[in-house]
C-alpha positions in Angstrom: -1.7 15.0 -14.7 -0.6 18.3 -13.0 -3.6 20.1 -14.5 -6.0 17.4 -13.1 -4.3 17.5 -9.6 -4.4 21.3 -9.5 -8.2 21.4 -10.4 -9.1 19.0 -7.7 -7.0 20.7 -5.1 -8.7 24.0 -6.2 -12.2 22.7 -5.7 -11.2 21.2 -2.2 -10.0 24.7 -1.1 -13.1 26.2 -2.7 -15.4 24.1 -0.5 -13.5 25.2 2.7 -13.5 28.9 1.5 -17.1 28.9 0.8 -17.8 27.4 4.3 -15.5 29.9 5.9 -17.7 32.7 4.4 -21.0 31.2 5.4 -20.1 29.3 8.7 -22.1 30.0 11.9 -21.7 27.1 14.4 -20.0 24.3 12.4 -17.0 25.8 10.7 -15.3 24.3 7.7 -12.2 22.2 7.9 -9.3 21.4 5.7 -7.0 18.3 5.9 -3.8 17.4 4.1 -1.6 14.3 4.6 0.9 12.0 3.2 2.6 8.7 3.9 4.8 5.9 2.6 4.5 2.2 2.5 7.8 0.3 2.4 8.9 -2.1 -0.3 7.1 -5.5 -0.4 7.2 -8.6 -2.6 4.2 -9.3 -4.8 3.0 -13.0 -4.9 5.6 -15.7 -4.8 7.9 -13.7 -7.1 10.9 -11.4 -6.5 9.1 -8.4 -8.0 8.2 -5.8 -5.4 6.3 -2.6 -4.8 6.4 0.5 -2.5 3.7 3.2 -2.3 3.8 7.0 -1.7 0.5 8.4 -0.4 -1.2 11.8 -0.6 -4.6 13.0 0.4 -6.5 16.3 0.7 -10.0 17.0 1.9 -12.5 19.7 2.9 -15.6 19.5 4.9 -18.4 21.9 5.9 -21.7 21.2 7.7 -21.7 17.6 6.7 -20.6 18.1 3.2 -17.2 16.6 2.3 -14.9 16.4 -0.7 -11.7 14.3 -0.6 -9.0 13.4 -3.1 -6.4 10.6 -2.6 -3.3 9.8 -4.8 -1.2 6.7 -4.4 2.1 6.7 -6.4 3.6 3.3 -7.0 7.2 2.4 -7.4 7.9 -1.0 -8.8 11.1 -3.1 -8.8 12.1 -6.1 -10.9 9.2 -5.8 -13.4 10.0 -9.1 -15.1 9.5 -10.9 -11.9 6.0 -9.5 -11.1 3.1 -12.0 -11.5 1.4 -9.5 -13.9 2.2 -6.7 -16.3 4.3 -8.8 -18.7 7.5 -7.0 -17.8 5.9 -3.6 -18.2 5.0 -1.1 -15.3 1.6 -2.2 -14.2 0.5 1.3 -13.2 2.0 4.5 -11.9 -0.6 6.4 -10.0 -4.1 5.5 -8.7 -6.5 8.3 -7.9 -9.6 8.4 -5.7 -12.1 11.1 -5.6 -15.1 11.2 -3.2 -18.1 13.6 -2.5 -20.1 12.9 0.6 -22.8 14.2 2.9 -23.6 13.1 6.4 -25.9 14.2 9.2 -26.9 13.2 12.7 -29.2 14.5 15.4 -30.6 13.6 18.8 -34.3 14.6 18.7 -35.5 11.9 21.2 -33.4 12.6 24.2 -30.7 9.9 24.6 -31.7 8.4 21.2 -30.8 9.9 17.7 -30.1 9.0 14.2 -27.4 9.2 11.6 -27.4 9.1 7.9 -24.9 9.5 5.0 -24.5 9.3 1.3 -21.4 9.3 -0.9 -20.4 9.0 -4.5 -17.0 9.1 -6.3 -14.5 7.6 -8.7 -11.4 5.6 -8.4 -9.2 5.3 -11.5 -5.7 5.2 -13.0 -5.9 7.7 -15.8 -9.4 8.6 -17.2 -12.2 9.5 -14.7 -14.1 6.3 -14.1 -14.6 3.5 -11.6 -17.7 5.0 -10.3 -19.0 3.9 -6.9 -21.5 5.2 -4.4 -23.3 4.3 -1.1 -25.9 5.2 1.4 -26.4 4.3 5.0 -28.0 5.2 8.3 -29.0 4.0 11.7 -29.7 4.9 15.4 -27.5 6.2 18.1 -28.0 5.7 21.8 -26.2 7.8 24.5 -26.2 5.1 27.1 -24.3 7.1 29.8 -22.4 10.3 29.8 -19.3 8.5 28.5 -20.7 5.6 26.5 -22.6 5.8 23.1 -23.7 3.0 20.8 -24.6 2.9 17.2 -26.4 0.4 14.9 -27.2 0.7 11.3 -26.9 -0.5 7.7 -25.1 0.6 4.6 -25.6 -0.2 0.9 -22.8 0.3 -1.5 -22.4 -0.2 -5.3 -19.5 -0.5 -7.7 -18.6 -2.5 -10.8 -19.0 -5.7 -8.8 -22.7 -5.0 -8.0 -24.5 -3.9 -4.9 -23.4 -4.7 -1.4 -25.2 -4.7 1.9 -23.5 -4.5 5.3 -24.2 -3.8 9.0 -22.8 -0.6 10.8 -21.9 -1.1 14.4 -20.0 1.4 16.6 -19.2 1.6 20.4 -17.7 4.8 21.6 -16.5 5.4 25.2 -14.9 8.7 26.3 -13.3 8.9 29.8 -11.6 12.1 29.3 -12.0 14.9 32.0 -10.7 18.4 31.3 -9.1 17.0 28.1 -7.1 14.2 29.8 -7.9 10.5 30.1 -8.5 7.4 28.0 -11.0 7.0 25.0 -12.1 4.0 22.9 -13.9 3.9 19.5 -14.8 0.5 18.1 -16.3 0.0 14.6 -15.5 -0.6 11.0 -13.5 0.3 8.9 -11.5 1.8 11.7 -11.0 1.2 15.4 -8.8 3.0 17.9 -7.8 3.1 21.6 -6.0 6.0 23.0 -5.1 8.2 25.9 -5.1 12.1 26.0 -2.4 13.6 28.2 -4.0 17.1 27.7 -6.2 19.0 25.3 -3.1 19.4 23.2 -1.5 15.9 23.1 -2.9 12.4 22.6 -1.5 8.9 21.8 -3.6 6.4 19.8 -3.4 2.8 18.7 -5.6 2.5 15.6 -6.7 -0.3 13.2 -7.9 0.4 9.8 -9.3 -1.8 7.0 -8.4 -0.6 3.4 -10.4 -1.6 0.3 -10.7 0.2 -3.0 -11.4 -0.9 -6.5 -9.8 1.2 -9.4 -10.6 1.5 -13.1 -7.4 0.7 -14.9 -6.4 2.4 -18.2 -7.9 0.8 -21.4 -4.6 -0.6 -22.6 -3.4 -1.7 -19.1 -0.8 -4.5 -19.3 -2.6 -6.1 -16.1 -6.0 -6.6 -17.7 -7.6 -4.7 -20.6 -10.7 -2.6 -19.9 -10.6 -3.9 -16.3 -10.2 -3.0 -12.7 -7.8 -3.5 -9.8 -9.0 -4.0 -6.2 -6.4 -2.9 -3.6 -7.1 -4.5 -0.2 -5.2 -4.6 3.1 -5.2 -3.9 6.9 -3.2 -1.5 8.9 -2.3 -1.3 12.6 -0.4 1.8 13.7 0.6 4.0 16.6 -0.2 7.8 16.2 0.5 11.0 18.1 -1.9 13.9 17.9 -0.6 17.4 18.7 -2.8 20.5 18.7 -0.7 23.6 19.3 -4.0 25.6 18.5 -7.6 24.6 19.2 -8.2 24.8 15.5 -5.1 22.9 14.4 -4.1 19.2 14.8 -0.8 17.6 13.6 -0.8 13.8 13.4 2.2 11.6 12.9 2.7 7.8 13.3 4.1 4.5 12.2 2.2 1.4 11.2 2.3 -2.2 9.9 0.4 -3.1 6.8 -0.7 -6.7 6.5 -3.1 -9.0 4.8 -2.5 -7.2 1.5 -3.6 -8.2 -1.9 -4.3 -7.2 -5.4 -7.5 -8.5 -7.2 -8.2 -7.9 -10.9 -11.7 -7.8 -12.3 -12.9 -7.7 -15.9 -15.1 -4.9 -17.3 -18.3 -6.7 -16.1 -17.1 -7.0 -12.5 -16.0 -10.7 -12.6 -12.9 -11.6 -10.6 -10.0 -12.5 -12.8 -7.0 -13.1 -10.6 -5.7 -12.5 -7.1 -2.2 -11.7 -6.0 -0.8 -11.5 -2.4 1.5 -8.7 -1.3 3.8 -9.1 1.6 3.4 -7.1 4.8 5.4 -3.9 5.1 6.0 -0.9 7.6 4.6 2.5 6.9 4.8 6.1 8.2 2.3 8.9 7.8 1.7 12.5 8.8 -1.5 14.6 8.6 -2.7 18.2 9.2 -6.2 19.1 10.1 -7.3 22.8 10.3 -10.8 23.9 11.4 -11.7 27.5 10.7 
């Protein structure tokens, strides 16, 4: 486990270091973060779970590499609706490699495109997934931009098609003022008090499907989909132009676990109670 984590972290830093050595206009960036989701009951039982989160990432000129780790702490194992009295899982990992690009070759009109691939798993690397998407942007005014496109994703359940819609309005002048970003899977409304300090109300939809270990007590040779929504209040502080620290509190709701067999067929669904959460992040641009 430690060797795997160290190797992934090494490659994340390597992407940023390579970018630092070759950057011209678009410099590389590193991000690190962590958080905690409080204890919540699972299903209609007394068994409960809390989650500690960690993530790290690097990006450079559209190329991105990210790693996420969720460590689960279970209580009253015999009262959980799955696992048979055994710990369902300890840690879930998510590894993603992506590339994105955008340009405005037609005046106020432009395009965007992206592709990603990765793995989400409990122990052995697996749970492969991928997606591509793209669309058009329109800079309607100096402060308002609109985006419309389509995305295609694939995982063990099959191929999925969905729309991409975004509305961005930036009313900041000299670094201060309101701003709005509407879209999926995240939406935010905020106000910048200066170039160094901003406050945001943000919504996020969370959805990931993980490959469980072969002998999992939840479902053998199967998968677990972790879903939920999060609403939080966050403060962004930039003591340096290249460094931003973010901290916030949130409420996680509409949560559920959904198990799937090896062929991608849904097996069971379990609700998870709402719970509070906290998070902190660091973003550093070279």
